[in-house]
C-alpha positions as CSV (number, residue, x, y, z in Angstrom):
1,M,0.2,12.2,8.3
2,P,0.4,9.2,10.6
3,Y,-0.2,5.8,8.9
4,N,-1.7,2.6,10.3
5,A,0.8,-0.1,9.3
6,R,-1.9,-2.7,8.6
7,L,-3.9,-0.4,6.3
8,L,-0.8,0.9,4.6
9,A,0.2,-2.7,3.8
10,R,-3.2,-3.2,2.2
11,A,-2.8,0.0,0.1
12,R,0.6,-1.2,-1.1
13,A,-0.8,-4.6,-1.9
14,R,-3.5,-2.9,-4.0
15,L,-0.9,-0.8,-5.7
16,S,1.0,-4.1,-6.5
17,D,-2.2,-5.5,-8.0
18,I,-2.4,-2.4,-10.2
19,R,1.2,-2.9,-11.4
20,E,0.5,-6.5,-12.3
21,E,-2.7,-5.5,-14.1
22,N,-0.8,-2.9,-16.1
23,A,2.0,-5.3,-16.9
24,A,-0.6,-7.9,-18.0
25,E,-2.2,-5.4,-20.3
26,R,1.1,-4.4,-21.8
27,Q,1.9,-8.1,-22.5
28,K,-1.5,-8.5,-24.1
29,R,-0.7,-5.5,-26.4
30,L,2.8,-6.8,-27.2
31,H,1.3,-10.2,-28.2
32,N,-1.2,-8.5,-30.4
33,V,1.4,-6.4,-32.1
34,Y,3.9,-9.3,-32.6
35,S,1.1,-11.5,-34.0
36,K,0.2,-8.8,-36.6
37,V,3.8,-7.6,-37.3
38,P,6.4,-10.3,-36.6
39,E,9.2,-7.9,-37.7
40,I,8.5,-5.8,-34.6
41,E,9.2,-8.8,-32.3
42,A,12.5,-9.4,-34.2
43,I,13.4,-5.8,-33.7
44,D,12.6,-5.9,-30.0
45,N,14.8,-9.0,-29.6
46,K,17.6,-7.3,-31.4
47,L,17.3,-4.1,-29.3
48,R,17.5,-6.2,-26.1
49,S,20.6,-7.9,-27.4
50,Q,22.2,-4.6,-28.2
51,M,21.5,-3.2,-24.7
52,I,23.2,-6.2,-23.2
53,E,26.2,-5.7,-25.5
54,L,26.3,-2.0,-24.7
55,A,26.4,-2.8,-21.0
56,R,29.2,-5.4,-21.5
57,L,31.3,-3.0,-23.6
58,A,30.9,-0.2,-21.0
59,V,32.2,-2.5,-18.3
60,A,35.0,-4.0,-20.4
61,R,36.5,-0.6,-21.3
62,R,38.7,-1.9,-24.2
63,E,40.5,0.3,-26.7
64,D,38.0,-0.4,-29.4
65,S,34.9,-0.1,-27.0
66,D,34.1,3.5,-27.9
67,E,34.0,2.7,-31.6
68,K,31.8,-0.4,-31.1
69,I,29.5,1.6,-28.7
70,T,29.0,4.3,-31.3
71,A,28.1,1.7,-34.0
72,L,25.7,0.0,-31.7
73,R,24.0,3.2,-30.8
74,E,23.6,4.1,-34.4
75,S,22.1,0.7,-35.2
76,N,19.9,1.0,-32.1
77,L,18.5,4.3,-33.3
78,S,17.9,2.9,-36.8
79,L,16.0,0.0,-35.4
80,Q,13.8,2.2,-33.2
81,M,13.0,4.4,-36.2
82,R,12.0,1.3,-38.2
83,R,9.9,0.0,-35.3
84,A,8.1,3.3,-35.1
85,E,7.4,3.2,-38.8
86,L,5.9,-0.3,-38.5
87,L,3.7,0.6,-35.7
88,T,2.3,3.6,-37.5
89,E,1.9,1.7,-40.8
90,N,-0.1,-1.0,-39.0
91,G,-2.5,1.4,-37.1
92,F,-0.8,1.3,-33.7
93,P,0.0,4.4,-31.6
94,L,3.7,5.0,-31.2
95,T,3.4,4.5,-27.4
96,W,1.1,1.4,-27.7
97,T,3.7,-1.1,-26.4
98,D,5.3,1.2,-23.8
99,E,5.3,0.5,-20.1
100,I,1.8,1.3,-18.6
101,Y,1.6,3.3,-15.4
102,S,-1.6,4.4,-13.6
103,C,0.5,7.0,-11.9
104,P,3.3,8.5,-14.1
105,R,4.6,10.5,-11.2
106,C,5.9,7.4,-9.2
107,R,5.4,4.8,-11.9
108,D,3.1,2.8,-9.6
109,T,5.8,2.4,-6.9
110,G,4.0,4.6,-4.4
111,K,7.3,6.4,-3.7
112,I,8.6,9.8,-4.7
113,S,11.7,11.7,-3.6
114,S,9.7,13.6,-0.9
115,G,8.1,10.4,0.5
116,I,4.8,8.6,-0.2
117,C,3.1,9.4,-3.5
118,S,-0.4,10.9,-3.6
119,C,-1.6,7.8,-5.5
120,L,-0.7,5.6,-2.5
121,N,-2.4,8.1,-0.2
122,V,-5.6,7.7,-2.2
123,L,-5.5,3.9,-1.8
124,Y,-4.6,4.3,1.9
125,N,-7.6,6.6,2.4
126,K,-9.9,4.1,0.7
127,E,-8.6,1.3,3.0
128,L,-9.1,3.6,6.0
129,S,-12.7,4.4,5.0
130,K,-13.5,0.7,4.5
131,S,-12.0,-0.1,7.8
132,L,-13.8,2.6,9.7
133,S,-17.1,2.7,7.9
134,S,-18.9,-0.6,8.7
135,L,-22.3,0.9,7.9
136,L,-21.1,1.7,4.4
137,R,-19.8,-1.8,3.8
138,N,-22.9,-3.7,5.0
139,G,-25.5,-2.2,2.7
140,D,-26.1,-1.2,-0.9
141,E,-26.5,2.5,-0.3
142,C,-26.1,4.5,-3.4
143,F,-27.9,7.4,-5.0
144,D,-29.0,5.3,-8.0
145,A,-30.9,3.0,-5.7
146,F,-32.8,5.8,-3.8
147,D,-36.5,5.2,-4.4
148,L,-38.6,8.4,-4.4
149,S,-41.8,6.4,-4.9
150,L,-41.5,5.6,-1.1
151,Y,-42.6,9.2,-0.5
152,S,-46.2,10.3,-0.9
153,D,-47.2,12.4,-3.9
154,K,-50.1,14.0,-1.9
155,Y,-49.9,17.3,-0.1
156,S,-49.2,16.9,3.6
157,D,-50.7,19.4,6.0
158,Y,-48.2,18.1,8.7
159,F,-45.1,18.8,6.5
160,Q,-46.8,21.6,4.5
161,C,-45.5,20.2,1.3
162,V,-45.7,17.3,-1.1
163,P,-43.2,14.8,0.4
164,R,-42.1,13.3,-2.8
165,D,-41.4,16.7,-4.4
166,Y,-39.7,18.0,-1.3
167,M,-37.5,14.9,-0.9
168,H,-36.5,15.1,-4.6
169,K,-35.0,18.4,-3.7
170,V,-33.3,16.9,-0.6
171,F,-32.0,14.0,-2.7
172,T,-30.6,16.4,-5.4
173,F,-28.9,18.4,-2.7
174,C,-27.3,15.4,-1.1
175,R,-26.1,14.0,-4.5
176,D,-24.6,17.4,-5.4
177,Y,-23.0,17.7,-2.0
178,A,-21.3,14.3,-2.5
179,E,-20.2,15.0,-6.1
180,N,-18.7,18.3,-5.2
181,F,-17.3,17.4,-1.8
182,T,-14.0,19.2,-1.1
183,P,-12.0,18.7,2.1
184,S,-11.9,21.9,4.2
185,C,-14.5,23.6,2.0
186,S,-17.7,21.6,2.2
187,E,-20.3,22.7,4.8
188,N,-21.5,20.8,7.9
189,L,-24.9,19.2,7.7
190,L,-27.6,18.4,10.3
191,F,-30.2,16.0,9.0
192,Q,-33.4,16.2,11.1
193,G,-36.6,14.2,10.9
194,D,-38.8,11.4,12.2
195,P,-37.4,7.8,12.2
196,G,-37.5,6.0,8.8
197,L,-37.4,8.9,6.4
198,G,-34.0,8.1,4.8
199,K,-31.6,10.2,6.8
200,S,-29.2,7.3,7.4
201,Y,-29.5,6.0,3.9
202,L,-28.7,9.3,2.2
203,S,-25.9,9.9,4.7
204,A,-24.4,6.5,3.7
205,C,-24.8,7.5,0.0
206,I,-22.8,10.6,0.6
207,G,-20.2,8.7,2.6
208,R,-19.8,6.1,0.0
209,E,-19.3,8.5,-2.9
210,V,-16.9,10.7,-0.9
211,A,-14.9,7.6,0.1
212,E,-14.7,6.5,-3.5
213,K,-12.9,9.7,-4.3
214,G,-10.1,8.4,-2.0
215,L,-11.1,10.7,0.9
216,T,-11.4,9.5,4.4
217,V,-14.9,8.9,5.8
218,F,-15.9,7.8,9.3
219,Y,-19.5,6.7,9.7
220,D,-20.9,5.3,12.9
221,T,-23.7,5.7,15.5
222,A,-23.5,8.2,18.3
223,V,-23.6,5.4,20.8
224,S,-20.5,3.7,19.3
225,V,-18.6,7.0,18.7
226,F,-19.1,8.2,22.3
227,S,-18.2,4.8,23.6
228,S,-14.8,5.0,21.9
229,F,-14.2,8.4,23.5
230,E,-15.0,6.8,26.9
231,K,-12.8,3.7,26.3
232,Q,-9.8,5.7,25.3
233,Q,-9.9,7.4,28.7
234,F,-11.2,4.8,31.1
235,S,-10.6,1.3,29.7
236,R,-8.3,-0.8,31.9
237,N,-7.4,-2.9,28.9
238,T,-4.4,-1.3,27.3
239,D,-5.0,-2.7,23.8
240,E,-8.6,-1.6,23.9
241,A,-7.6,1.9,25.1
242,E,-5.0,2.2,22.3
243,A,-7.4,1.0,19.7
244,S,-10.1,3.4,20.9
245,A,-7.6,6.3,20.9
246,E,-6.7,5.5,17.3
247,L,-10.4,5.5,16.4
248,V,-11.0,8.8,18.1
249,Q,-8.0,10.4,16.3
250,N,-9.4,9.2,13.0
251,M,-12.9,10.6,13.9
252,L,-11.3,14.0,14.6
253,S,-9.1,14.1,11.5
254,C,-11.0,12.3,8.7
255,D,-12.3,14.3,5.7
256,L,-15.9,13.6,6.4
257,M,-17.4,12.5,9.8
258,I,-20.9,11.1,9.7
259,L,-22.5,10.8,13.2
260,D,-25.7,8.7,12.9
261,D,-28.6,8.5,15.4
262,L,-27.7,11.4,17.6
263,G,-30.0,11.3,20.6
264,T,-30.0,7.6,21.1
265,E,-27.0,7.7,23.5
266,M,-27.2,8.2,27.3
267,T,-26.7,11.8,28.2
268,T,-23.8,11.9,30.6
269,P,-21.0,14.4,31.4
270,M,-18.6,12.1,29.5
271,V,-20.9,12.1,26.4
272,M,-21.3,15.9,26.6
273,S,-17.6,16.4,26.7
274,A,-17.0,13.9,23.9
275,F,-19.6,15.5,21.6
276,Y,-18.3,19.0,22.2
277,T,-14.7,17.8,21.5
278,L,-15.8,16.1,18.3
279,I,-17.7,19.0,16.7
280,N,-15.4,21.8,18.1
281,T,-12.2,20.1,17.0
282,R,-13.5,19.4,13.6
283,L,-14.8,23.0,13.2
284,N,-11.4,24.3,14.2
285,N,-9.7,22.0,11.7
286,R,-12.2,22.9,9.0
287,K,-13.4,19.3,8.6
288,A,-16.9,18.6,7.5
289,T,-19.3,16.8,9.7
290,L,-22.8,15.3,9.0
291,I,-25.1,14.6,11.9
292,N,-28.4,12.6,11.7
293,T,-31.0,13.0,14.5
294,T,-34.7,12.5,15.1
295,L,-34.5,15.3,17.7
296,Y,-36.0,18.7,16.7
297,P,-34.5,22.1,17.7
298,D,-36.3,22.4,21.1
299,E,-35.3,18.8,21.9
300,L,-31.7,19.4,21.0
301,R,-31.5,22.5,23.2
302,A,-33.1,20.6,26.1
303,R,-30.7,17.7,25.8
304,Y,-27.3,19.3,25.0
305,S,-25.3,22.2,26.4
306,S,-25.6,25.8,25.0
307,S,-22.0,25.6,23.7
308,I,-22.9,22.5,21.6
309,C,-26.2,23.9,20.3
310,S,-24.7,27.3,19.4
311,R,-22.2,25.5,17.2
312,L,-25.0,23.4,15.6
313,D,-27.1,26.5,15.0
314,G,-24.2,28.6,13.7
315,F,-22.1,26.3,11.7
316,Y,-24.4,23.5,10.4
317,K,-26.9,23.6,7.5
318,T,-30.1,22.0,8.7
319,I,-31.9,19.6,6.2
320,H,-35.4,18.6,7.3
321,F,-36.8,15.3,6.0
322,A,-40.5,14.7,5.2
323,G,-42.6,11.6,4.6
324,S,-43.8,8.4,6.3
325,D,-41.7,5.7,7.8
326,I,-40.1,3.9,4.9
327,R,-39.6,0.7,6.8
328,T,-43.3,0.4,7.4
329,I,-44.0,1.1,3.7
330,L,-41.5,-1.5,2.6
331,K,-42.9,-4.1,5.0
332,S,-46.5,-3.5,3.7
333,R,-45.2,-3.9,0.1
334,R,-43.6,-7.2,0.9
């Protein structure tokens, strides 16, 4: 997996914060234990002195070193047993004052023999998601804040359902999808419906929850996404082209790609090529994609190529949205 040096540095800084937090918690525990049982503090001081003396004897290698080392080890073991008794007698777990590690595998260093530890990968993916998903950072999108009262509880002839009841099912599906999201296994989704029905909001809710699992999420508008494809190929600015190429690579490889407002972009051969590359590459790599659009099936077929539409028809689960424009409802409430 290729790493962005700037984001990897942020992830390592966060891991450093975690180490400091754990060290602070351990010191707090030690202070509590020492205050309650001063004898334990005296034992700890003695144990540290013995370790220093053991190291000195090991280096000195005198004739009587082995005898002294044996005596020190016996004393050390006796002190540890007494320490354990005192902890138990005073209601503390035996491991209460041990070093604290959020990741026992690497002891919060981020490094293992084979390379980077999975805990650092999780932190890196969170930084990557924050870096790429500007729409997720700028709002308060979360399932707990989703307001079903914005949907009518009266039967709609147009939608042939009660919008509130129907959208409750959509909401439940989206929440379950996010909670159970698994890379390479979760299905692709196509959210369809008129403007202002909550497609972008629920997409952001999904994206936020998936990102919080430590998985990579890219969330952006179709206009912006296809612009990045174009810039990586045609920009005369080398830095811009390289930055766009990195964005495109992340779009193609992230765990969840959310393409918002499909249909608002200009329809050009470049856009068609970029759209096909995006969905086809992710399908081949078994990466989940979520697409939002106000275009209905006939409009999609009229706008995009048959190769694109056949993939949307065959490999995406379509979720229809119902109701009235939430933005208008919120404006009238204000």
